[in-house]
C-alpha positions as CSV (number, residue, x, y, z in Angstrom):
1,M,-33.5,-21.9,53.4
2,A,-30.1,-20.8,54.8
3,G,-28.5,-23.5,53.0
4,S,-30.1,-22.3,49.3
5,R,-28.9,-18.9,50.0
6,R,-25.3,-19.9,50.6
7,G,-25.4,-21.7,47.8
8,L,-27.1,-19.1,45.6
9,K,-24.4,-16.4,47.1
10,I,-21.5,-18.7,46.1
11,C,-22.7,-19.7,42.7
12,A,-23.0,-15.8,42.1
13,A,-19.5,-15.3,43.4
14,V,-18.2,-18.0,41.3
15,T,-20.0,-16.7,38.3
16,G,-18.7,-13.0,38.5
17,I,-15.3,-14.1,39.1
18,L,-15.5,-16.0,35.8
19,L,-16.8,-13.1,34.3
20,I,-13.8,-11.1,35.4
21,V,-11.3,-13.7,34.2
22,I,-13.1,-14.0,30.9
23,L,-13.0,-10.1,30.7
24,V,-9.3,-9.9,31.8
25,V,-8.1,-12.6,29.3
26,L,-10.2,-10.7,26.4
27,V,-8.6,-7.4,26.9
28,V,-5.0,-8.9,27.3
29,L,-5.7,-10.7,24.0
30,F,-6.9,-7.4,22.3
31,V,-4.1,-5.4,23.7
32,T,-1.2,-7.9,22.8
33,I,-2.0,-10.6,20.1
34,F,-5.4,-9.0,18.7
35,K,-4.2,-5.2,18.6
36,P,-4.4,-3.8,14.9
37,K,-1.0,-3.7,13.6
38,E,0.1,-1.4,10.6
39,P,0.0,-3.1,7.3
40,S,3.9,-3.7,5.8
41,I,3.9,-2.0,2.6
42,F,6.8,-2.8,0.2
43,T,7.3,-1.5,-3.4
44,K,9.4,-3.6,-5.4
45,P,11.8,-2.0,-8.2
46,V,10.1,-1.0,-11.3
47,T,10.6,-3.1,-14.4
48,L,10.7,-1.5,-18.0
49,E,8.0,-3.3,-19.9
50,S,8.5,-1.2,-23.3
51,F,10.6,1.5,-24.2
52,E,10.7,3.3,-27.8
53,L,12.0,6.4,-28.9
54,V,12.1,7.9,-32.3
55,V,13.5,11.3,-32.9
56,I,13.4,11.6,-36.9
57,P,11.2,12.7,-38.4
58,V,9.0,13.4,-35.5
59,V,10.1,13.0,-32.0
60,R,7.9,10.2,-30.5
61,L,8.2,8.1,-27.4
62,N,6.3,5.1,-25.9
63,V,7.3,3.9,-22.6
64,S,5.7,1.3,-20.2
65,I,6.6,0.8,-16.8
66,G,5.3,-2.1,-14.4
67,I,4.8,-1.5,-10.9
68,L,4.3,-4.1,-8.1
69,I,3.3,-3.4,-4.5
70,T,3.3,-6.0,-1.8
71,V,1.2,-5.4,1.2
72,K,1.9,-7.8,4.0
73,N,-1.2,-7.8,6.8
74,P,0.0,-9.1,10.2
75,N,-3.4,-8.6,11.9
76,Y,-5.7,-11.3,12.7
77,G,-8.3,-9.7,11.0
78,G,-8.5,-8.6,7.0
79,F,-7.2,-5.1,5.8
80,K,-9.6,-3.8,3.0
81,Y,-8.4,-0.8,0.9
82,E,-10.6,1.7,-1.2
83,N,-9.8,2.2,-5.3
84,S,-6.9,4.4,-5.7
85,T,-4.5,5.7,-8.3
86,A,-1.0,5.6,-8.6
87,H,0.5,8.7,-10.3
88,I,3.9,9.3,-12.2
89,S,5.5,12.6,-12.3
90,Y,8.5,13.8,-14.6
91,H,9.8,17.1,-13.1
92,G,6.4,17.8,-10.8
93,N,4.0,17.2,-14.1
94,V,1.9,14.3,-13.7
95,V,2.8,12.0,-17.1
96,A,0.8,8.9,-16.2
97,E,-1.7,7.5,-13.8
98,A,-2.7,3.9,-13.1
99,P,-5.8,2.8,-11.1
100,I,-5.5,0.5,-8.2
101,E,-8.8,-1.5,-7.7
102,E,-10.0,-1.8,-4.2
103,D,-9.6,-5.2,-2.6
104,T,-9.3,-7.1,0.6
105,I,-6.3,-9.0,2.3
106,P,-6.9,-11.6,4.6
107,A,-5.8,-12.0,8.3
108,R,-2.2,-12.4,8.3
109,A,-1.8,-12.9,4.6
110,T,0.4,-11.2,1.8
111,H,-1.0,-9.6,-1.4
112,N,0.5,-8.4,-4.8
113,I,-0.9,-5.3,-6.3
114,T,0.4,-5.0,-9.9
115,S,0.1,-2.1,-12.4
116,S,1.1,-1.4,-15.8
117,V,1.4,2.3,-16.5
118,S,1.9,3.8,-19.9
119,I,3.6,7.4,-19.8
120,L,1.7,9.7,-21.7
121,A,4.4,10.7,-24.5
122,D,3.0,14.1,-25.5
123,K,3.2,15.5,-22.1
124,L,6.8,14.2,-21.6
125,V,8.1,15.5,-25.1
126,T,6.8,19.1,-24.3
127,D,8.5,19.3,-21.0
128,T,11.5,21.6,-21.1
129,H,13.6,19.3,-19.6
130,F,13.0,16.5,-21.7
131,V,15.7,17.2,-24.7
132,G,18.3,17.8,-22.1
133,D,17.7,14.6,-20.2
134,V,17.8,12.4,-23.7
135,I,20.6,14.1,-25.3
136,I,22.8,15.3,-22.2
137,A,22.1,13.1,-19.4
138,G,20.9,10.1,-21.4
139,V,18.4,9.2,-18.4
140,L,14.7,10.4,-17.9
141,N,13.7,10.6,-13.9
142,F,10.3,10.0,-12.7
143,T,8.7,9.8,-9.5
144,S,6.0,7.6,-8.7
145,E,3.2,8.1,-5.7
146,T,0.4,5.9,-4.5
147,T,-1.8,6.2,-1.4
148,L,-4.2,3.5,-0.2
149,H,-6.7,4.3,2.2
150,G,-8.1,1.4,4.0
151,K,-9.3,-0.5,7.2
152,V,-8.4,-3.2,9.4
153,S,-11.1,-4.9,10.6
154,L,-11.0,-7.6,13.7
155,L,-13.8,-9.6,14.0
156,K,-16.0,-7.5,12.3
157,V,-16.2,-5.7,15.7
158,F,-13.0,-3.2,15.9
159,E,-12.2,-1.5,13.0
160,M,-9.2,1.0,12.5
161,K,-8.5,3.2,9.4
162,A,-4.9,2.9,7.9
163,T,-3.2,4.8,5.2
164,S,-0.5,3.7,3.5
165,Y,2.1,6.0,1.2
166,S,4.5,4.6,-1.4
167,E,6.8,6.8,-3.4
168,C,9.4,5.6,-5.7
169,N,12.3,7.6,-7.7
170,I,12.6,5.9,-10.8
171,S,15.5,6.3,-13.7
172,I,15.3,5.1,-17.0
173,T,18.9,4.9,-18.6
174,I,18.0,5.7,-22.6
175,K,21.2,3.8,-23.8
176,T,20.9,0.4,-22.1
177,Q,16.6,0.7,-22.3
178,S,16.7,-0.1,-18.5
179,A,14.9,1.2,-15.3
180,D,16.1,1.3,-11.7
181,S,14.2,2.5,-8.5
182,V,14.6,3.4,-5.1
183,C,11.4,2.9,-3.1
184,K,10.1,3.8,0.7
185,S,6.5,3.3,2.1
186,R,5.0,4.1,5.5
187,V,1.9,3.5,7.0
188,E,-0.3,5.4,9.4
189,L,-3.3,3.7,11.5
190,N,-6.2,6.3,12.5
191,K,-8.3,5.7,15.3
C-alpha cells in the first residue's frame, strides 16, 4: 500500500512538472516566435495606364492610374483584411475611388493588391487649380490614400486587429505623359 502511494506521488509530481514545462515552452513560443507582428505594407510607384487631354473645342480629360500595394505577412497565422476603398484626391477633393476586395494573406506570405483607377474628369476640370496646373506648371498633383482593416489570426485561437495606412503623392507630368509617386505606409496593431 505504501509503495503504491509513493508511486502515485511520483507519477503526480512527474505529470505536474511535465505540464509546467509544456506551459513554459508554449508561453515562450507565443511571446517570441508566434507573437503577432505587424504586416509590412509597401506601396509601389503608380503607373500611368492612359492619359488623354483635349483642350479644343471642349476641355476633355481621360486619366487612368494603376496602383500596386504589396502586403507581407510575417506571422505564423493568416492576415485577413476587409473590403476597402482607395481614394485619390486633387487639391483636397476626391476625384477617384477604387474598391479593394477583402482577402486573406496566408501565414508568412506576400500578397499583391492591384487596382486601376479612372479619374473623374468632370470633378478635375471644374477645379479652380486645374487650368493653372495644366498650362503653367504642366503637372497634375494627386494624393492617394488607402486604409485596410483586418485581423492577424494565429491557430484560429489568438486574434489581433491590425489597420494599415498607405499614402502616396502622385505627380503626372503632362508633356511627357508620365507619373511619379512617393509613398509611405504604416501599420497599427490593436489589442
